[in-house]
C-alpha positions in Angstrom: 13.3 -36.1 76.4 14.6 -34.3 79.0 17.9 -34.8 80.8 17.6 -35.1 85.0 19.9 -31.9 84.8 17.2 -29.6 83.1 14.4 -31.4 84.6 15.8 -30.6 88.4 16.7 -26.9 87.2 12.9 -26.4 85.9 11.9 -27.6 89.4 13.9 -24.9 91.4 13.3 -22.5 88.3 9.3 -23.0 89.3 9.3 -23.4 92.9 11.3 -19.5 93.3 8.6 -18.3 90.8 6.2 -19.2 92.7 7.8 -18.5 96.4 8.6 -14.8 95.0 4.9 -14.3 93.4 5.5 -14.4 90.0 3.3 -16.7 87.5 4.8 -20.1 86.1 4.7 -18.7 82.4 6.9 -18.8 79.6 5.5 -15.3 78.4 6.0 -13.7 81.7 9.7 -14.9 82.3 10.3 -14.1 78.2 9.2 -10.4 79.0 11.1 -10.0 82.0 14.1 -11.7 81.1 14.4 -10.7 77.3 14.3 -13.7 75.8 12.4 -15.7 73.2 8.9 -17.5 75.0 10.6 -20.5 73.4 13.6 -20.5 75.3 11.7 -19.6 78.5 9.4 -22.3 77.6 12.2 -24.9 77.3 13.6 -24.0 80.6 10.5 -24.6 82.4 9.5 -27.5 80.5 13.0 -29.4 82.0 14.8 -29.2 78.2 17.2 -26.4 78.9 19.2 -25.0 81.3 20.0 -21.5 79.9 23.4 -20.4 79.3 25.5 -18.3 81.9 24.7 -15.2 81.2 21.0 -15.9 81.1 21.2 -17.7 84.0 22.9 -14.9 86.1 20.2 -12.6 85.5 17.5 -15.2 85.7 18.9 -15.4 89.9 19.3 -11.6 89.9 15.9 -11.3 89.4 14.7 -14.0 91.8 17.2 -13.0 93.9 18.6 -16.3 94.8 22.3 -17.3 94.3 23.0 -18.6 90.6 24.4 -21.9 91.9 21.9 -22.9 93.3 19.6 -22.2 90.5 21.6 -24.2 88.4 22.8 -26.8 90.8 20.6 -27.1 93.6 22.2 -27.9 96.9 22.0 -26.3 100.0 24.0 -23.3 100.1 26.9 -23.2 102.4 27.9 -20.0 102.5 25.1 -17.7 103.5 26.8 -14.8 102.8 26.7 -15.4 99.3 23.0 -16.0 99.7 22.5 -12.3 101.5 24.9 -10.5 99.4 22.4 -11.3 96.6 19.6 -9.8 97.8 21.2 -7.0 98.6 20.2 -3.3 96.0 23.3 -2.5 93.6 24.2 0.5 95.8 24.4 -1.5 98.7 26.4 -4.2 96.9 28.9 -1.7 95.5 28.9 -0.7 99.9 29.7 -4.3 100.6 32.0 -4.5 97.7 34.3 -1.3 98.8 34.2 -2.6 102.2 36.0 -5.6 101.3 38.2 -4.2 99.1 39.5 -1.9 101.8 40.4 -5.5 103.7 41.6 -6.8 101.2 44.8 -4.6 100.5 
């Protein structure tokens, strides 16, 4: 039997796949994430939660905050959520600007 934490993750994953216009398919996720279909099936079925590296990659691919994808709840810091939606070039610009003020 799957644990409640993994089931909740599975629900968030499926909801975000649907919201992003992706099919809710282990084979599709496996191809996109370069993991085995078995691993993706375990995520979708609420048996396993991805390891941190895959969680980060999933969140980036789905354009969501990895903390939300992993733990759920409402993000208190919308800056992080907005930042995750930026292109890599725009993220680099934000990091450079923040770095200037952080000195």
